[in-house]
C-alpha positions, 0 to 999 in steps of 0.5 A, spaced: 948 153 835 941 151 832 940 144 833 938 143 826 945 145 824 948 141 828 944 134 825 945 137 818 953 137 819 952 130 822 949 127 816 954 130 811 959 127 815 957 121 816 956 121 808 963 122 808 966 117 812 961 112 809 964 113 802 971 113 805 976 108 807 974 110 814 968 106 814 971 099 813 975 102 819 970 104 823 967 096 822 973 094 823 974 097 830 967 095 833 968 088 831 974 088 835 971 092 840 965 087 840 969 081 841 974 085 847 967 086 850 964 079 849 970 076 853 968 080 859 964 078 864 960 084 864 951 085 865 947 090 862 945 097 867 938 093 868 940 087 870 945 091 875 939 095 877 935 089 878 940 086 882 941 092 886 934 092 889 934 085 890 940 087 895 937 092 898 931 088 900 935 083 902 938 087 907 932 090 909 930 083 911 936 082 915 936 088 919 928 086 921 931 079 922 937 081 926 932 086 931 927 079 932 933 075 934 935 080 939 928 081 941 928 074 942 934 072 946 933 078 951 926 075 952 930 068 953 935 071 957 930 075 962 926 068 963 932 064 964 934 069 969 927 069 973 927 061 973 932 058 978 937 052 975 
């Protein structure tokens, strides 16, 4: 279908709904949904994506630090193994 036809149909439906009790119903339903959603502990997609990137960077740093600790432990073990007690 032509996109202009779909826009025209959408516009006409909106005009009809604006003149009917359905408009009030839609406003009330939106208010109800907004109130219910505001009580939930939700974040925006942008906030989620930012935190996801922070977590990925933290995991990368942790991997590097774990490798450094492992290398230091090997170095200490080798040094302690070479010196008598």
